[in-house]
N, C-alpha and C positions, 0 to 999 in steps of 0.2 A: 555401488550403484546409488544414484540419487533417489531419496525416498519420494513417494508420491503422497501428497495430502489431498484428501477428497471428502466432500460432503455429499450425502445422499438423502434427499427428501427431508431436510431438517426444518423444523418449525421452532421459533423462539418467541417468548413472551416476557413482558414485564408486568408482574401481577396477573390480572385477568386479560390484559390487552396483548393480543398477538401482533407482533411487529414484523415477523418473517415467516413465510409459509412455503413448503414444498421447494426449498432451495437446494439445488444440486450443482456441484462444481468439482472439477479436477484441476489441481494446481500442478500442471505438467512440468517436468524439468525442462529448462531452456526456454520458457515462455514468460511473457509479461501479460497478465490478465487485469483489465481495468473494470471495476465495478462502477457503474454510472447510473445516475438517476437524480430526481429532485430531492430536496431536503425531506427527511423522514421516510425515504424509500426503503430503508433497511440495509444500507451499505455498511455502516459501522457495526450494526448488530451481526451481520454476516461475518465480518472480520473477527469480532469478539468470539463468536462461536468457533471459528476455525482456529483461533489462538487458545482455545480451552479456557477462556475467561467467562463464558456464559454457556451453561449446559442446555442443549436443545431439549425441548419437551417431546419432540418426535424426531425420528431419523438418526443418522449416525455420522460422525466425523472420524475418519480413519487415516492412519499413517502407515503406509505399506500394508494395508489391509487390517491393521490392528486398531481397535477402538482407542482413540486417544485418551479417553478417561480411564482406561485400564493400564496406561503406561506410567511409570514413575515420572514425577515432575522433571527431574534433572535430565532424564533420557529424552523427554519431549523437547525441552528448551535447547538441547544440543543441536536439534535439527530445525527448530522453528523460532524465528525472531519476529517480534511484534512491536510496532511503533504506533502508539495512539495519537489522536489529534492533539491532545494537550496532556501534560504531565507535570505536576508540581513536585519539586525535589523534597524528599523527606527530611533532609538536613542540608546545610550549606556544603557545597563541594565544588571543586574545580572541574573544568571541562575534562581534563585528563582523568581524574578519578571517576567521573561519570561514565566516560567511554570505557574505562577498564572494567566497569561492572559487566560489560558484555562478555568478559572472559570467565565469569564465575561458573557457568555450566561446565567449563573445561578443567577447572582447578579447585573449585570449592571456595569458601569464604576466607579461610585462615592461612592457606598456603601462600608462600611468597610468589610474586610474579616472576615468570620465566622469561628468557630471551624471546621465546615465541610469542608470549603475551605482549611484550614491549613492541615487537615487530608488528603485531596485529593492531596495536594502538596507533603506531606511527602511520601505518598504511591507511587506516580508517580516517585519521585526522587529515591526511593529505587528500584523500578522495573527496572529502566535503569541504576542503579549503578552510580548515580551522587550525592549522599548525601554529599560527601566530597567536592564537587565543588559548592555547592549551593550559596556561596557568591562571586564566581568569575564572572567577566564580560564576556559576551558572546564572545567579540572580542579577548579574551585571550585564548580561547579554541582551541584545535585541531579540525580538520574537523570531526573526529569521535565523539568527545565529544559534539560538537555543534549539530551534527545530533541527538544524544541521548537527548539533551535538547529539540529539536523540538518534538521528539516523546513523551517526558514526558509531554509537554504542551497538546498534543492530549489526552494522558491518563488521565490527570487531568480534562479534559473537560467532562469525564465520558459519552461519547457519545455511542450510541448503534451501530453506523456504523463507522468504521475506513477506510479511504481512504488514502493509503500510496504510494507515488511515490518513488520507489527504497529505501525502508527503510533500507536496509543493506549496502548502499553505505558508504564508508569510515570507516566502522566498522571492527575491527579485528575479527579473527575467533571466539574467546570466546564470544564477544558481539553480533556477528551475531547469533550464536546458541542460546544464552540466549534470545535475542529479539524475534526470530521466535518461540521459545518454549513458551514465554510469550503470543504472539499473538494466538497461537494454544490453550493455556489454557483459554484465555479470550473468545475465540469462544466456547470452549467446556463447560466451567463452568458458564459463564455469558451470553451466547447466543449472544455475540457480532458478528456482521457481518463484516468481514475484506475483503477488496478488495485492492490488492497491485500489483504494477508492479515489475518485476524482470528480471534480466539478468541471474541469476544463476539458471539453470534448476534443479540442484540437491537439492537446498534449496526448490524449489517448490515441487519437488517429495517427500521430507522428511516431509514438514510441511503443504502444502496446501491440501485442499479437492478437489478442482476443478481447472482446468486450462482452459485458453482461449488463443488460438494461433492466433496471429494477424500478418498480413503481408500486406504491401501496403494499410493500412487503413481498411482492411476487416478481418472478422473472418474466419479463415480456419477450425477451429474445437473448440469445447468446450464441457466439461463434466468432469467426475471423472479423476483425474490426471493419474491414471494408464491406462486409456483408451485413453488418449489424447497424453501422452508423449511416443509415439512409434517411432521407427526409421524412418518409412515411413513418418509420419506427420511432424516430426522434420526436416527431409531432405527437404521436400517441403517448410517448413517455413524458414529455415536458409540457404538452398542451399549447405549444405555440408553433407557427410555421417556421421552417428552416430551409436553407438551400445549401447545397454542397458544390464546391468548385475544386478542380484539381490543383494541387500544390504546384507552383511554377517550375520547380526543379525535379520533383520526385513523383508527381502524378497521384499522390495520396490525396484522398478527399479531405478538404478543409470545410468546416461547418460554420455557417453564419445565420444568426436569427434574422427574421424578417418581420419586425414589429410594424403594425399599421401606422403607428405614430411617426415612424421614421419617414414613411412615404409622404405624410402630411407636411412634415417639417421641411423636407428637401424640395417639395413642390412650391413652397412659398416664394 
């Protein structure tokens, strides 16, 4: 049975500054949940708390009902994979070696790689279109290529819950679409629970099942995307007017800002 990762009423702070309050979420198997909101809304902090990288001052994070802070680290990372926005390599390594680090929770640090590990490596590289770069050093890659290598490491980990902080950052249009399509398929076909932060509201509308709107460290709304991504709620979240129109093929709402300056420019 796929484990359920859940947060209940968590609050997080850096020093004396509270950046997230009364945050609750269930990462349900088979769903993609998008955390949305302006800069500083608490999206990355929420993901760090879910990934057991930041201990909440209040509330609990549980995996199948067990407090994650009571679980052995290796047991936790067998189930939960986290990809931060940025990550500097601790030492020079190739793409292949970086992705194979995702297999450590299954084999430890010193044991030789198994055929299963090698298969997971090949599958992950293929999924993010990095097969041709497997022998390249990470520090020679572009920002988008390095981003895809970090995502491949999480995929090789074969975790049931993926926590991704801005996974589409630095990716071109093709690789953005391919990545989000892959995440949606992993959720649908393998019952993976995906929780990710996003700035692109339209990617969330196209590929996510649920949306969580955050502002000022608090949840303004959460639920099915088409119920949450409304002009009224988005204006309250981002402070600017927006309009939604149906996608020409699928009927899903697509979101467009309506800045006053645009009206002035087009009327000239």
